[in-house]
Every structure is written in C-alpha cells, then in structure tokens.
C-alpha positions in Angstrom: -20.6 6.6 -9.5 -19.4 5.9 -6.0 -15.9 3.9 -5.9 -15.3 1.4 -4.1 -12.2 1.3 -2.4 -10.1 -1.1 -0.6 -7.6 0.2 1.9 -5.0 -2.7 3.6 -3.5 -1.8 6.7 -6.3 0.5 7.4 -6.7 0.3 11.0 -4.0 2.9 11.7 -1.8 5.8 10.3 -1.1 6.5 6.6 -4.6 3.4 5.8 -6.2 4.9 8.9 -6.0 8.8 7.1 -6.4 7.2 4.0 -9.5 5.4 4.5 -10.9 8.3 6.2 -9.8 11.1 3.3 -11.5 8.3 0.6 -15.1 8.4 3.1 -14.8 12.1 3.2 -14.5 12.6 -0.5 -17.9 9.6 -1.0 -16.6 6.1 -1.8 -17.4 3.1 -0.4 -14.2 2.3 1.5 -14.0 -1.2 2.6 -10.7 -0.9 5.4 -9.0 -4.4 6.2 -6.9 -5.3 9.4 -5.3 -7.5 11.8 -7.2 -5.5 14.2 -9.4 -2.8 13.7 -8.7 0.5 16.5 -11.5 3.2 17.4 -10.5 5.3 14.9 -10.9 3.4 12.2 -14.1 2.4 13.7 -15.1 6.2 14.2 -15.0 6.9 10.4 -17.8 4.6 9.6 -16.1 2.6 7.2 -17.3 -1.5 5.5 -14.6 -2.7 7.8 -13.0 -6.5 7.5 -10.4 -7.4 10.6 -8.0 -10.5 11.5 -6.9 -10.1 7.9 -2.5 -10.7 7.4 -1.2 -10.4 4.8 1.8 -12.7 4.4 -0.4 -15.8 5.2 -2.4 -18.0 2.2 -5.8 -18.2 4.3 -5.7 -15.0 5.3 -6.1 -12.8 2.1 -8.0 -16.2 1.0 -10.5 -15.1 4.2 -10.5 -11.5 2.4 -11.3 -12.5 -0.9 -14.2 -14.7 -0.3 -15.4 -11.4 1.4 -15.6 -9.7 -1.5 -16.7 -12.2 -3.9 -19.6 -10.2 -5.1 -17.4 -6.5 -4.7 -16.7 -5.3 -7.8 -12.9 -3.1 -6.8 -12.3 -0.2 -8.5 -9.5 1.5 -6.7 -6.8 -1.2 -3.8 -4.4 0.4 -1.9 -1.7 -2.0 -1.2 -1.2 -0.4 2.1 0.5 -2.7 5.0 3.7 -2.8 5.8 6.0 -3.1 8.3 9.3 -1.7 9.8 12.6 -3.3 11.4 15.7 -1.3 10.7 19.0 -3.0 11.4 23.0 -2.4 10.6 25.1 -4.4 9.6 26.1 -7.1 12.3 23.4 -7.2 13.5 20.9 -8.2 11.6 18.0 -10.4 12.0 17.6 -11.9 9.4 14.2 -13.8 11.5 12.4 -10.0 10.5 14.5 -9.3 7.3 11.9 -13.0 6.1 9.0 -10.8 8.0 9.2 -7.8 6.1 9.7 -9.3 2.5 6.2 -11.4 3.3 4.2 -8.4 4.1 6.1 -5.8 2.1 6.8 -7.6 -0.7 4.4 -10.3 -1.4 1.8 -9.3 0.8 1.3 -6.8 -1.6 1.1 -9.0 -4.4 -0.6 -12.1 -2.7 -3.2 -9.4 -2.0 -3.2 -8.2 -6.2 -3.1 -11.3 -7.2 -6.4 -13.0 -5.5 -8.5 -10.2 -5.7 -7.5 -10.3 -9.7 -11.1 -10.9 -10.7 -12.8 -8.1 -8.4 -10.6 -5.9 -10.5 -12.1 -4.7 -14.2 -11.2 -1.6 -16.8 -10.3 1.4 -14.9 -9.7 -0.1 -11.6 -6.5 1.5 -10.1 -4.0 -0.2 -8.0 -1.7 1.2 -5.7 1.1 0.0 -4.0 2.5 2.1 -0.9 6.4 1.3 -0.9 9.4 4.0 0.1 12.3 6.2 -1.4 13.9 3.6 1.1 13.5 0.4 -1.7 15.3 2.9 -4.5 18.8 1.6 -5.3 20.4 4.7 -6.9 18.3 6.8 -3.3 19.9 4.6 -1.0 23.0 7.5 0.1 22.9 5.8 4.0 23.1 2.3 3.9 22.2 0.1 6.6 18.0 -0.7 7.0 19.0 -3.9 4.7 15.5 -5.7 5.3 13.3 -3.0 5.0 15.2 -1.5 2.1 15.4 -4.7 0.3 11.7 -5.5 0.7 10.6 -2.4 -0.6 12.8 -2.5 -4.0 11.3 -5.4 -4.3 7.7 -4.8 -3.8 8.5 -1.7 -6.8 10.0 -4.8 -9.0 6.4 -6.5 -9.1 4.8 -2.4 -9.3 6.5 -2.5 -12.5 5.7 -5.7 -13.7 1.9 -6.1 -12.5 1.4 -2.6 -14.8 2.5 -4.6 -17.5 0.3 -7.5 -17.2 -2.3 -5.2 -16.0 -2.0 -3.0 -19.2 -4.3 -5.5 -21.0 -6.4 -5.3 -19.0 -6.3 -1.4 -18.5 -5.4 -1.7 -14.9 -3.0 1.2 -14.2 -1.1 0.1 -11.1 1.0 3.2 -9.1 3.8 3.3 -7.1 4.1 5.8 -4.2 6.5 7.3 -1.6 4.2 8.8 1.1 7.1 11.2 1.7 8.3 10.9 6.0 5.2 10.8 8.1 4.7 11.7 11.4 3.5 7.8 12.3 3.8 5.4 14.5 6.0 3.8 12.7 8.6 5.3 12.7 7.8 7.2 16.5 6.0 9.5 15.8 9.0 11.8 13.5 8.4 12.9 10.2 7.7 16.3 8.1 4.2 15.7 7.3 0.6 14.6 8.9 -0.6 11.3 7.8 -3.5 13.7 6.9 -1.8 15.6 4.4 -0.3 11.9 3.5 -3.0 10.6 2.6 -4.8 14.5 0.5 -1.3 13.6 -1.1 -1.7 10.2 -2.2 -5.6 10.8 -3.0 -4.7 13.0 -6.6 -2.0 10.8 -7.1 -3.9 8.3 -7.2 -6.8 10.3 -10.0 -3.9 11.4 -11.8 -2.9 7.7 -12.1 -3.6 6.3 -16.2 -2.6 3.6 -18.0 0.6 6.1 -19.7 1.8 7.2 -16.4 1.8 3.4 -14.7 4.2 1.3 -13.4 5.9 4.4 -12.5 7.4 5.5 -9.4 6.3 8.6 -7.3 6.5 10.4 -4.3 3.4 11.8 -2.7 4.5 15.2 -3.6 4.3 14.4 -7.5 8.4 14.1 -7.8 9.2 10.7 -10.3 11.7 9.2 -8.1 15.0 7.3 -9.3 14.3 3.3 -9.2 
C-alpha cells in the first residue's frame, strides 16, 4: 500500500531531499512550505504553499487542505537558525526560533491528530545542539534552547501518542551541507535524507521517544 508522507519545510535543504527520497521510493508525498522552489516543483509531488508553522491561521489552512487525507508519516522538518553570543543576544530572533523550531512542530502535530491513525509515525527533525549533555561550546542560545524544547515536546508526544499506537522519532540529521549552515557540512542533503528515511523505517512503539543521530547513534539528552 502506498504511504502518504507529509513533510514541512520541503522547499529546500533536508526537506527537499526527503521529498525526493520518499517520492523515488513510491510514496505519496505532500510537500509543505511557505514558498515553493523550482527544485521542489520539478520532483512532481503535491505542494501546499503559504504555510508558516509558527502561525495558527496558516496551520489551520493546512488542516483544511488535508482534511480527507490519512497520514502515514508526518515529518516536522521546518526550522530556522540564528546564531548568537552572550552580550549580543537578539531576543526577538530567539523567540522566533522558539515559534518555528519548538511550537511549530507541536502545533502541526496537534492540528493533524485526526489524520494520524494506529501505525502512523511522527518524525521531529531536531539537532544535537539541543542536547544539554553534548553542549561543550556554549553560544547559539536561541537555537539550542528551541531545539531542547522540541526534544522535550517529542518525549511528551511519544507518551501521549503511544495509546493510539503512533510512534514518535526525534532525529538529529547530522552536519548537513545546506543553505542554513552556508553550505558547510560533512554529508550531503541526499545522504542525510536516505539516513533519516532508514531511521524512520526502524521507528516503532518500542523505541518511540528516543533521540537519534541519522547515522543510527543514540544521542544524550
């Protein structure tokens, strides 16, 4: 049976690579983004534009467009990064990172609960920069804090959704060559997408709520 996969932040980077990866695997991909791209359009997936996960009315529009769609895999990938250092913290940008990186995935997941069923999976694309134990360099306050909050939400979701037989995965993609990090990184977006697809395939109620690196390593909180 063909899977339906919904991916937020799908117009570029990891989201674009995931859209292509799942499409190539035969899935029905619904790519959600604020604004589409030539690259995304060329894949041939269903695109839902003008969706900002930080805005309640936009998420409600998404719900309306997906009202009759059963979702097998929901990948909350949309995110933003703004670096900062102590003494020069932009608190408005920090709050925006919380709105997109933390509250956004939770808002989307809650809004689409009726489209999820037993056996569905929810994937949260987070970062090991949200790990408190792994923080050895400081800085990046807004981003680190927003991803730590997302991790906490993911664990709570894993408990709340387990009775519905819906598994939740919390995934660090790796250091990926995307625009978000200025093209730096040690793996391509395509390789990252293949890794994440494998981790999501391995996701079950038994390991729901775990914090994984895309390479299969379990990360510390």
